[in-house]
C-alpha positions as CSV (number, residue, x, y, z in Angstrom):
1,X,137.3,189.6,-69.1
2,X,138.7,188.4,-65.9
3,X,142.5,188.6,-67.8
4,X,141.3,192.4,-68.8
5,X,138.4,194.2,-67.6
6,X,138.8,193.4,-64.3
7,X,141.6,194.0,-63.4
8,X,141.2,198.1,-64.9
9,X,138.5,198.4,-63.2
10,X,140.1,197.0,-60.1
11,X,142.4,200.0,-60.5
12,X,139.9,202.2,-61.1
13,X,137.1,201.0,-58.7
14,X,139.4,200.0,-55.5
15,X,140.8,202.7,-52.8
16,X,144.7,202.1,-51.4
17,X,144.2,200.5,-47.6
18,X,146.5,199.7,-45.8
19,X,144.9,196.5,-43.4
20,X,141.8,195.0,-44.7
21,X,138.6,195.7,-43.1
22,X,136.2,193.7,-43.7
23,X,132.9,192.9,-41.8
24,X,134.2,189.5,-41.8
25,X,137.7,189.7,-41.7
26,X,137.9,189.2,-37.9
27,X,136.4,186.1,-37.9
28,X,138.5,185.1,-40.9
29,X,141.5,186.3,-38.9
30,X,140.8,183.9,-36.1
31,X,139.7,180.8,-39.1
32,X,143.0,181.5,-40.1
33,X,144.6,181.3,-37.2
34,X,142.6,177.9,-36.4
35,X,143.3,176.4,-40.2
36,X,147.1,177.1,-39.8
37,X,147.1,175.3,-36.3
38,X,145.9,172.0,-37.7
39,X,147.7,171.9,-40.8
40,X,150.7,171.6,-38.7
41,X,148.8,168.9,-36.5
42,X,148.2,167.2,-40.1
43,X,151.7,167.7,-41.3
44,X,153.0,165.9,-38.3
45,X,150.8,163.1,-38.8
46,X,151.0,162.8,-42.3
47,X,150.7,158.8,-42.1
48,X,147.1,159.2,-40.6
49,X,146.7,161.7,-44.1
50,X,148.2,159.5,-46.6
51,X,145.6,156.4,-45.5
52,X,142.7,158.3,-45.3
53,X,143.0,159.8,-48.9
54,X,144.1,156.1,-49.7
55,X,140.6,155.2,-48.8
56,X,138.9,158.1,-50.1
57,X,140.5,157.4,-53.3
58,X,139.5,153.1,-53.4
59,X,136.0,154.0,-52.2
60,X,135.8,156.2,-55.5
61,X,135.2,153.2,-58.2
62,X,133.0,151.3,-55.2
63,X,130.5,154.5,-54.7
64,X,130.4,154.9,-58.2
65,X,129.4,151.1,-59.1
66,X,126.9,150.8,-56.3
67,X,125.1,154.0,-56.8
68,X,121.7,154.3,-59.0
69,X,121.9,154.3,-62.8
70,X,119.8,155.7,-64.5
71,X,119.6,157.7,-67.9
72,X,117.6,160.5,-66.7
73,X,115.1,161.3,-63.5
74,X,111.8,161.3,-63.8
75,X,110.1,164.6,-64.5
76,X,106.6,166.1,-63.7
77,X,105.6,166.6,-67.0
78,X,101.8,166.8,-66.3
79,X,100.4,164.4,-68.1
80,X,100.2,160.3,-67.3
81,X,98.9,158.2,-70.5
82,X,97.8,154.7,-70.8
83,X,98.5,152.0,-73.3
84,X,95.2,149.9,-74.1
85,X,95.6,146.2,-74.6
86,X,92.1,144.4,-75.5
87,X,91.4,140.9,-76.5
88,X,92.6,140.3,-80.4
89,X,88.5,139.4,-81.3
90,X,87.8,142.5,-79.8
91,X,86.0,145.0,-82.0
92,X,85.6,149.2,-81.9
93,X,82.5,148.6,-80.4
94,X,83.6,146.9,-77.2
95,X,86.9,149.0,-77.3
96,X,84.2,152.3,-77.3
97,X,82.3,151.3,-74.1
98,X,84.9,150.4,-72.4
99,X,87.3,153.2,-72.8
100,X,84.3,155.5,-71.9
101,X,84.7,154.0,-68.7
102,X,88.9,154.7,-68.8
103,X,87.9,158.3,-69.4
104,X,85.4,158.5,-66.2
105,X,88.6,157.0,-64.3
106,X,90.9,159.6,-65.8
107,X,88.1,162.6,-64.9
108,X,87.6,161.1,-61.6
109,X,91.1,162.0,-60.3
110,X,90.8,165.8,-58.5
111,X,94.0,167.1,-60.8
112,X,93.0,166.4,-64.0
113,X,92.4,169.3,-66.1
114,X,91.4,167.6,-69.5
115,X,91.6,164.1,-71.2
116,X,92.2,162.5,-74.4
117,X,91.8,159.2,-76.0
118,X,91.8,157.3,-79.4
119,X,90.0,153.9,-79.6
120,X,91.6,150.7,-81.6
121,X,89.6,147.6,-82.6
122,X,92.3,146.2,-80.7
123,X,94.5,148.8,-78.4
124,X,94.3,152.1,-78.2
125,X,96.2,155.4,-76.2
126,X,95.3,158.0,-74.0
127,X,95.6,159.9,-70.7
128,X,95.2,162.5,-69.1
129,X,96.9,165.8,-68.6
130,X,97.3,167.3,-65.1
131,X,96.5,171.1,-63.9
132,X,99.5,173.7,-63.3
133,X,102.1,172.8,-61.0
134,X,101.0,175.5,-59.0
135,X,97.1,174.3,-59.0
136,X,98.2,171.1,-57.4
137,X,99.8,169.4,-54.4
138,X,100.5,165.9,-55.6
139,X,103.3,164.8,-58.5
140,X,102.3,162.6,-61.4
141,X,104.4,159.9,-59.8
142,X,102.1,160.1,-56.2
143,X,98.4,160.3,-58.5
144,X,99.6,156.8,-60.6
145,X,99.0,154.8,-57.9
146,X,95.2,156.0,-57.4
147,X,94.9,155.9,-61.7
148,X,96.6,152.5,-61.6
149,X,94.2,150.8,-58.8
150,X,91.1,152.5,-60.0
151,X,92.0,151.5,-64.3
152,X,92.6,148.1,-62.7
153,X,88.8,147.5,-62.1
154,X,87.6,148.1,-65.3
155,X,86.9,144.9,-66.7
156,X,86.7,144.3,-71.0
157,X,90.5,145.6,-71.5
158,X,93.7,146.2,-70.0
159,X,95.2,149.8,-69.9
160,X,98.6,150.4,-68.2
161,X,99.0,153.7,-67.3
162,X,102.5,155.7,-67.2
163,X,104.4,158.3,-67.3
164,X,106.2,159.6,-70.1
165,X,110.2,159.5,-70.1
166,X,112.3,162.6,-69.1
167,X,114.2,161.8,-72.5
168,X,112.7,161.0,-76.0
169,X,113.3,157.0,-76.5
170,X,110.8,155.9,-78.9
171,X,109.5,153.4,-76.8
172,X,106.4,153.9,-75.0
173,X,108.0,151.8,-71.2
174,X,111.3,152.5,-69.3
175,X,111.9,148.4,-70.0
176,X,112.3,147.0,-73.2
177,X,114.2,143.9,-72.6
178,X,114.6,142.5,-75.8
179,X,115.9,138.4,-76.6
180,X,116.2,137.1,-80.1
181,X,117.6,133.8,-82.4
182,X,117.6,131.7,-85.2
183,X,115.3,129.6,-83.3
184,X,111.2,129.7,-84.7
185,X,109.0,132.8,-82.9
186,X,107.2,129.7,-81.2
187,X,110.1,128.1,-79.6
188,X,111.4,132.1,-78.2
189,X,107.8,133.0,-77.4
190,X,107.9,129.7,-74.6
191,X,111.5,131.1,-73.6
192,X,109.8,134.5,-72.9
193,X,106.9,133.2,-70.9
194,X,108.8,131.5,-68.5
195,X,111.2,135.2,-68.2
196,X,108.1,136.8,-67.5
197,X,106.6,134.2,-65.2
198,X,109.9,135.0,-62.9
199,X,109.7,138.3,-62.9
200,X,106.2,138.8,-61.5
201,X,107.0,136.7,-59.3
202,X,110.1,138.9,-58.1
203,X,107.7,141.7,-57.3
204,X,109.9,144.1,-59.0
205,X,107.4,145.1,-61.2
206,X,104.5,147.1,-60.9
207,X,102.8,145.3,-63.3
208,X,103.8,141.8,-65.5
209,X,106.1,142.2,-68.0
210,X,104.1,142.7,-71.5
211,X,105.2,140.5,-74.7
212,X,105.0,142.2,-77.7
213,X,104.6,138.4,-78.6
214,X,100.6,137.5,-78.3
215,X,99.2,134.2,-79.4
216,X,95.8,134.6,-79.3
217,X,94.7,135.8,-82.8
218,X,92.3,133.5,-83.9
219,X,92.9,133.1,-87.9
220,X,89.2,131.3,-89.7
221,X,90.7,130.1,-93.3
222,X,88.6,129.4,-96.4
223,X,89.1,125.7,-98.1
224,X,88.2,126.2,-100.9
225,X,87.3,122.5,-102.7
226,X,88.8,123.0,-106.0
227,X,86.9,119.2,-107.2
228,X,83.5,120.4,-106.5
229,X,84.5,124.1,-107.4
230,X,85.3,121.8,-111.6
231,X,82.1,119.3,-110.5
232,X,79.4,122.0,-110.7
233,X,80.9,123.9,-113.6
234,X,82.8,126.6,-111.7
235,X,85.9,128.1,-112.1
236,X,88.6,129.3,-108.6
237,X,87.9,133.2,-110.9
238,X,84.6,134.1,-110.5
239,X,84.8,132.5,-106.7
240,X,87.6,134.5,-105.8
241,X,85.8,137.6,-107.4
242,X,82.3,136.9,-106.5
243,X,84.1,136.8,-102.4
244,X,85.6,139.8,-103.4
245,X,82.8,142.3,-104.1
246,X,81.3,140.4,-101.1
247,X,83.3,141.1,-98.9
248,X,86.3,143.2,-99.6
249,X,84.4,146.7,-99.2
250,X,86.6,148.4,-102.0
251,X,84.6,150.9,-104.2
252,X,83.6,150.2,-108.3
253,X,82.0,153.7,-109.2
254,X,80.8,157.0,-108.2
255,X,77.5,158.7,-107.8
256,X,76.0,162.4,-108.2
257,X,73.0,163.3,-105.5
258,X,72.2,167.4,-104.6
259,X,75.7,168.1,-106.1
260,X,78.1,165.8,-103.7
261,X,80.1,162.5,-105.0
262,X,79.3,159.3,-103.5
263,X,81.1,156.1,-104.1
264,X,79.3,152.9,-104.9
265,X,80.4,150.0,-102.4
266,X,78.7,146.8,-103.2
267,X,79.2,144.7,-100.0
268,X,77.3,142.5,-97.8
269,X,75.0,143.9,-94.8
270,X,76.8,144.1,-91.8
271,X,74.8,142.1,-89.6
272,X,75.4,139.5,-92.3
273,X,78.9,138.6,-92.3
274,X,79.6,139.7,-88.7
275,X,81.0,136.3,-87.5
276,X,82.3,133.6,-89.5
277,X,79.5,131.2,-89.5
278,X,78.0,133.9,-91.5
279,X,80.5,133.2,-94.4
280,X,78.8,129.4,-95.1
281,X,75.5,131.5,-96.2
282,X,77.0,133.5,-98.8
283,X,76.2,132.7,-102.3
284,X,78.4,133.2,-105.3
285,X,77.7,133.1,-109.2
286,X,76.8,129.6,-110.7
287,X,76.2,128.2,-114.1
288,X,73.8,130.0,-115.8
289,X,73.0,132.6,-113.5
290,X,72.3,130.0,-111.6
291,X,72.9,130.9,-107.2
292,X,75.3,128.3,-105.5
293,X,76.4,128.8,-101.1
294,X,79.4,129.1,-100.3
295,X,78.9,126.2,-98.0
296,X,78.8,123.7,-100.8
297,X,82.5,124.6,-102.3
298,X,84.1,125.0,-99.0
299,X,84.6,124.4,-95.6
300,X,86.5,127.3,-92.5
301,X,88.8,126.1,-90.6
302,X,89.7,127.7,-87.3
303,X,93.2,128.0,-85.9
304,X,95.2,129.7,-83.1
305,X,97.6,132.4,-84.6
306,X,100.4,135.1,-83.1
307,X,98.9,138.8,-83.8
308,X,102.8,139.5,-85.4
309,X,106.1,138.3,-85.8
310,X,108.0,140.4,-84.6
311,X,112.5,140.6,-85.5
312,X,115.5,142.1,-84.3
313,X,118.7,142.3,-86.3
314,X,117.3,140.3,-89.2
315,X,116.5,137.7,-85.9
316,X,113.0,136.1,-84.2
317,X,112.4,138.1,-81.2
318,X,110.5,138.5,-78.8
319,X,110.5,141.9,-76.3
320,X,109.6,141.9,-72.9
321,X,108.4,145.2,-71.8
322,X,107.1,146.3,-67.8
323,X,107.9,149.6,-65.8
324,X,109.8,148.6,-62.4
325,X,110.9,149.6,-58.3
326,X,114.1,150.7,-58.8
327,X,116.5,152.4,-61.4
328,X,116.5,151.2,-65.0
329,X,119.9,150.1,-64.7
330,X,119.7,147.8,-61.7
331,X,116.6,146.6,-63.5
332,X,117.8,145.5,-66.6
333,X,120.6,144.3,-64.8
334,X,118.6,142.2,-62.8
335,X,116.7,140.9,-66.0
336,X,120.1,140.5,-67.9
337,X,121.0,137.9,-65.3
338,X,117.9,136.1,-65.3
339,X,117.9,135.3,-69.1
340,X,121.2,134.1,-68.6
341,X,120.2,131.5,-66.6
342,X,117.1,130.8,-68.2
343,X,118.3,131.1,-72.6
344,X,120.2,128.6,-74.8
345,X,123.7,129.9,-75.3
346,X,122.7,130.7,-78.7
347,X,119.9,133.1,-77.7
348,X,121.4,137.1,-77.8
349,X,119.5,140.0,-75.7
350,X,119.3,143.5,-77.1
351,X,117.1,146.7,-76.0
352,X,115.0,148.9,-77.5
353,X,113.7,152.6,-76.2
354,X,115.0,153.7,-73.6
355,X,116.2,151.3,-72.2
356,X,118.3,151.2,-75.6
357,X,119.2,154.3,-74.9
358,X,120.5,154.2,-71.3
359,X,123.1,151.1,-72.7
360,X,124.1,153.2,-75.7
361,X,124.9,156.2,-74.2
362,X,124.2,156.0,-70.2
363,X,127.9,154.3,-69.9
364,X,129.5,157.6,-72.1
365,X,130.5,158.6,-68.4
366,X,134.0,157.3,-68.0
367,X,135.7,158.0,-71.4
368,X,134.4,161.7,-71.2
369,X,135.8,162.2,-67.1
370,X,139.1,160.2,-68.5
371,X,139.5,163.0,-71.4
372,X,138.3,166.0,-68.9
373,X,141.2,164.9,-66.5
374,X,143.7,164.4,-69.6
375,X,142.8,167.4,-71.0
376,X,143.4,169.5,-67.5
377,X,146.7,167.6,-66.4
378,X,148.1,168.3,-70.5
379,X,147.3,171.9,-69.9
380,X,148.6,171.9,-66.1
381,X,152.4,170.3,-67.2
382,X,152.4,173.0,-70.4
383,X,152.2,176.1,-67.6
384,X,154.0,173.9,-64.5
385,X,156.3,172.4,-67.5
386,X,156.6,170.0,-65.2
387,X,154.4,166.6,-64.9
388,X,154.5,166.2,-61.3
389,X,153.1,169.4,-60.1
390,X,149.7,168.3,-62.1
391,X,149.9,165.0,-60.5
392,X,149.5,166.8,-57.1
393,X,146.5,168.9,-58.0
394,X,144.9,166.2,-59.6
395,X,145.6,164.0,-56.4
396,X,145.0,165.9,-54.2
397,X,142.0,167.3,-55.0
398,X,140.1,165.5,-57.6
399,X,139.1,162.2,-55.5
400,X,138.0,164.0,-52.6
401,X,135.3,165.9,-54.0
402,X,134.4,162.1,-56.0
403,X,133.5,161.0,-53.2
404,X,131.4,164.3,-51.5
405,X,129.4,164.0,-54.8
406,X,129.5,159.8,-55.0
407,X,128.3,159.1,-51.2
408,X,125.1,161.6,-52.6
409,X,124.4,159.3,-55.3
410,X,125.3,156.3,-53.4
411,X,122.8,156.6,-50.6
412,X,119.7,157.2,-52.5
413,X,116.9,155.1,-51.8
414,X,114.3,153.3,-54.7
415,X,111.2,152.8,-52.7
416,X,107.7,153.2,-53.0
417,X,106.8,155.5,-50.5
418,X,109.0,158.7,-50.5
419,X,112.0,158.4,-48.4
420,X,114.0,160.9,-45.6
421,X,117.2,161.3,-48.1
422,X,114.9,162.1,-51.5
423,X,115.7,165.6,-51.0
424,X,119.1,165.5,-50.9
425,X,120.2,162.5,-52.9
426,X,120.3,161.8,-56.6
427,X,121.3,158.7,-58.9
428,X,123.4,158.9,-61.7
429,X,122.3,160.0,-64.9
430,X,123.1,162.5,-67.3
431,X,122.4,166.0,-66.0
432,X,124.5,164.7,-62.8
433,X,127.8,162.8,-64.7
434,X,127.5,166.3,-66.2
435,X,128.4,167.9,-62.5
436,X,130.8,165.1,-62.1
437,X,132.7,166.2,-65.0
438,X,132.7,169.9,-64.7
439,X,133.4,169.2,-60.6
440,X,136.5,167.8,-61.5
441,X,137.9,171.6,-63.2
442,X,135.9,173.8,-60.5
443,X,137.8,171.5,-57.8
444,X,140.9,171.2,-59.7
445,X,141.2,175.6,-59.1
446,X,141.9,175.1,-55.7
447,X,144.5,173.1,-55.5
448,X,146.3,175.5,-58.6
449,X,146.4,178.4,-56.2
450,X,147.9,176.5,-53.6
451,X,150.4,174.6,-55.7
452,X,151.2,177.5,-57.6
453,X,152.3,179.7,-54.3
454,X,154.1,176.7,-52.7
455,X,156.4,176.4,-56.0
456,X,156.7,180.6,-55.7
457,X,158.1,180.4,-51.9
458,X,160.4,177.0,-53.1
459,X,162.1,179.6,-55.2
460,X,162.6,182.3,-53.3
461,X,164.3,179.9,-50.3
462,X,161.8,178.2,-48.3
463,X,161.6,174.5,-47.1
464,X,159.2,172.4,-49.1
465,X,157.1,172.0,-45.7
466,X,157.0,175.6,-44.8
467,X,156.7,176.3,-48.0
468,X,153.3,174.3,-48.6
469,X,152.0,175.1,-44.9
470,X,152.7,179.2,-45.9
471,X,151.1,179.0,-49.3
472,X,147.8,177.1,-47.9
473,X,146.8,179.9,-45.2
474,X,147.9,182.4,-47.6
475,X,145.9,181.2,-50.2
476,X,143.1,180.1,-47.7
477,X,141.0,183.2,-48.7
478,X,141.3,182.8,-52.1
479,X,140.4,178.7,-52.2
480,X,137.3,179.8,-49.6
481,X,135.8,182.8,-51.6
482,X,136.2,180.7,-54.9
483,X,134.2,177.8,-53.5
484,X,131.7,180.2,-51.3
485,X,130.7,181.3,-54.5
486,X,130.1,178.3,-56.4
487,X,128.4,176.9,-53.6
488,X,125.8,179.1,-53.4
489,X,125.8,180.0,-56.8
490,X,124.3,176.5,-57.6
491,X,122.0,176.1,-54.2
492,X,119.2,177.2,-55.8
493,X,119.3,174.0,-58.3
494,X,119.0,171.7,-55.3
495,X,115.2,174.2,-54.3
496,X,114.6,174.1,-57.8
497,X,110.6,173.0,-58.6
498,X,108.0,173.1,-61.3
499,X,109.0,171.8,-65.0
500,X,112.3,170.7,-65.2
501,X,113.2,170.3,-61.3
502,X,114.3,166.7,-61.4
503,X,117.1,167.2,-64.0
504,X,118.6,170.1,-62.2
505,X,118.4,168.9,-58.2
506,X,120.5,166.2,-59.8
507,X,123.3,168.8,-61.0
508,X,122.7,171.0,-58.2
509,X,123.3,168.2,-55.1
510,X,126.5,166.7,-57.0
511,X,128.4,170.2,-57.3
512,X,126.7,171.8,-53.9
513,X,127.9,168.7,-51.6
514,X,130.9,167.4,-54.1
515,X,132.4,171.1,-54.0
516,X,132.0,171.3,-50.2
517,X,133.2,168.2,-49.4
518,X,136.0,168.1,-51.5
519,X,137.0,172.0,-50.3
520,X,137.2,171.0,-46.7
521,X,139.3,167.8,-47.6
522,X,141.3,169.7,-50.0
523,X,142.0,172.0,-47.0
524,X,143.9,169.1,-45.4
525,X,144.8,166.2,-47.7
526,X,146.5,168.4,-50.3
527,X,149.7,169.5,-48.1
528,X,150.6,166.7,-47.4
529,X,150.0,165.4,-50.8
530,X,152.5,168.3,-51.8
531,X,155.0,166.8,-49.8
532,X,154.8,163.4,-51.3
533,X,154.7,164.0,-54.4
534,X,155.8,167.4,-55.0
535,X,159.4,167.8,-56.0
536,X,161.6,169.9,-54.2
537,X,162.9,172.6,-55.4
538,X,165.6,173.0,-53.3
539,X,168.6,171.7,-55.7
540,X,167.5,173.9,-58.8
541,X,168.1,176.7,-56.3
542,X,171.6,175.3,-55.3
543,X,172.3,174.9,-58.8
544,X,171.5,178.3,-60.2
545,X,173.5,179.7,-57.1
546,X,176.7,177.8,-58.7
547,X,176.0,179.1,-61.8
548,X,175.6,182.3,-60.9
549,X,178.7,182.1,-58.4
550,X,181.0,180.7,-61.6
């Protein structure tokens, strides 16, 4: 459309004129004169411009390294989840009793619309759904501390309120840090406890990190004395079969009543099998249909065992989960450093859920960024039939725009309370990284407009310095028009609210501030870079004149 329909419409709709009469033409003419004067001064003092350009270029990797990083910005999705953790020997009655108190806490929040809850004997899952954004003043992140404080007062269970991640990651918590080894699970658990203590004392986490391995499961083992079984004329088959019928809960038949079918389940009454000691009072079938009490042939032994033994990549593993103050990248880096201090060399570190996504997919920006630069360089090299002009365009514009964008990711402050830089800063996440890659193409267009025109002026016989000065002034209007249009088009993203606002804010902040600062710096830095690196076409003109004379 830009090279076909637009020229046709311009030929039909634009009127011929001898001079440009626009509402801002006089203002622009005065600005052009001011820019020409300042440009000449910067070219006369090119050494200072080169120092400034070098400082900006070297600052870009540092700003990128020390910027706050995360997989995706946390969105207000209008829901707060609650992960319930109960004792290993808890019953469904206990969990239901405390679950009602949890539901009352959720309903006590004014922004709550409705709640949901699933309860299991040793845990559960629940949450609250807030009212629409237009009907509440607080975000879920502002509601979360109040909910966490109230839930901490519920006795009997431990419930951890969290907000869902912006991207589906398959985990319950943002931080899921795994230590794995071929060592025994108990040994790994001991090291995990040491790490848990270190992480808790650091103050970087909202609550003490959780371990997925819990050695608190009471286990009772029924030991049958085979010699006593034989002395009483019994056999193991009869003993195990009777115990299976009394305690198993399997159905053996069906019967019909009032047109409905019911299962026949032989089993001891619930009140007679509530505690392990009740097992000793059961009777099994003996010789000649006699009844033999179970404690005559068996004894009970008690022990505490893990609820589950987990593995990662075929290794025994323990997962440490939690939520922290700060970006995901900073917290994972901190945990890695502390783990290397405590864990033996034979132990490995891995991740699951959102943390694994961040480690595997969050580090793909640099390859994508380098690929974008390479593609732009190759296309420009083919168009200009030169490798020097693409270097001038990219070196004189891209680092300046990257500096302008990354300075607002570097300023991102993580604090428990809102900070004054929050509205104009963003983390380095997948959305802001997309904005950075897009920014490369947008800012390179400014350099193309100036360099191409300067080359044509050189070919017409103008000196190199005069050509770049005149090209910069003459192409000032299209450079500003395209830049201002781009900035104005992306500015609404900074002020977006509601669903998906954080993602749009990230893209808008990177593009708007990167394009603004990059354009201002490019107007003065690019001409000096052109003088330093661009080809002087005077030799080409002399060679062409010699050929024409011959």
